[in-house]
N, C-alpha and C positions, 0 to 999 in steps of 0.2 A: 369866362364869358363866352368863349367860342363854343364850348359844349352846349351851353344853354341856347345860343343862337342856332346851333345845328339841330336843336330839338332832342338832344340826348336826355334820357330820363334815368334816374336811379331810384331804387327802392329804399336804400339806406346807405349811410356812410359809416364806416367802422374806424374809430380812432383807437390805436394802442397807446396807452399812457395819457394821463390827464393833461400834461403840458402840451402834447400835440393837439389835443382837442381845444385847449385854451387858445392856441395860436391860430388854428384854422376853422374852428366852428363858426365864428362870426361871418366869415366869407361864405362858407357853405350854406349857412342859414339865409344869407342875403341872396345868393344865387338860386337856391332851391328851398324856399320857405316851407314846403310840405314834406320834406325829406325826413326820414327817421334817423336820428343821430344815436349811435351806440358807442359807448366809451368802455374799453376794457381797462379796468383799474390796474391790471397786472398784479399789483398789490396796492393796498391803500398807503400811498407814499408817506402821508403825514404821520401815520402810526409808526412806520419803520424809522423815520427820522426822530420821532419822540423817544423811541427806545434807544437811539444812539445819542440822546441828550443834545440834539441839534435844535436850535431855535427855529420854530416852524410856524409861528402865528400867521405871517403873511401868506406863506405857501399853503397852509392848511385852509385858510379862508378862500384862496384862489381855487384850490383843488375841489373844495366843497361846492363852490359856485359852478364849476364845470359840471359836476354831477347833477346839480339842480337844473342846469340848462340842457341836460341830455334827456333823451327819451327813454333810454335803457342804459344801465351800468352793469357790466359783468364783473363779478368778483370770484375768487378762487374757493372760498370757504363760506360756510354759514356764519362763522364768527365775523368774517369781514363784512358780510351782508348786514349783520346786526350793528357793527360799528357805524356804517354809513346811515342806517336807519336811525340810530341813536343821535347822530349829529345833524342829520338833514330832515328827519321825520319821514312820513309816508309820501312826501312830495317826490321822492326818487323811486323809480321802478328798478329795483336791484334784483338781478338774477345770478344764481350761482352757476358758473360754468367752470368746473374744476379742470385744471391742467395737471393735477396730481394723479399719477398712475401707480397702481400696484404692480410690482414686478418681482419676479423671483431673482433674488440676489445670491450669487455664489459666495461661499465663505472666502475670506481674503486674509492674508497675513497682514499684521499691522505694518504700515509703511509701504505696502504694495497695492497697486490697483486702486488707488484713491485719487480722485480728481476734485478739486474745489472749483465750483463754477459760480461766478458772480461778477457784476460790473463794478469796476473799481472807482468809478465816479460817484458811487453810493457809499458814503463813509462807513456805515455799519458793515458792509461787505469787506472793506479793507481791514477793519479791525478783526472781523471773523477769520480772514485769511491769516493774519498775524497770529491770532490765538491758536488756530489750527496747527500752524507750523510749530509754534512753541510746544504744544501738547505732543505732537508726533516726535519732536526731537527729544523730549523728556522720556517718552516710552522707549525710543530706540536706544538711548544711553543706558536705560535700565536692563536691556537685554544682555 
């Protein structure tokens, strides 16, 4: 409210993750009704949870509603764009903004120079880390 009272204007607000948009978009829209709201899906969370066999019906509906209430939704791949369009129709302005970069990778020996990156509050990442550890241990024992 203080920003509005001081006459501060914004062109857009950018939310990373649907749940942050869900939490704060109503207040932003109330304070700045003409602002453009952009949501970075980071990944389409309901798809990741479905792949991990996690019950997602409520979260999926909530995530879709956030995308429907947004002006623009960023996704990482064309496949993700199609998932949202298939679920929400052309009511959502979905843009591909890839954070996947091609890079030259040096050859590495198995078990060296490997890093697993993932948030462990996301169940599929936890399982992926466990599976990765198991696979590397198997190959190391075979050496």
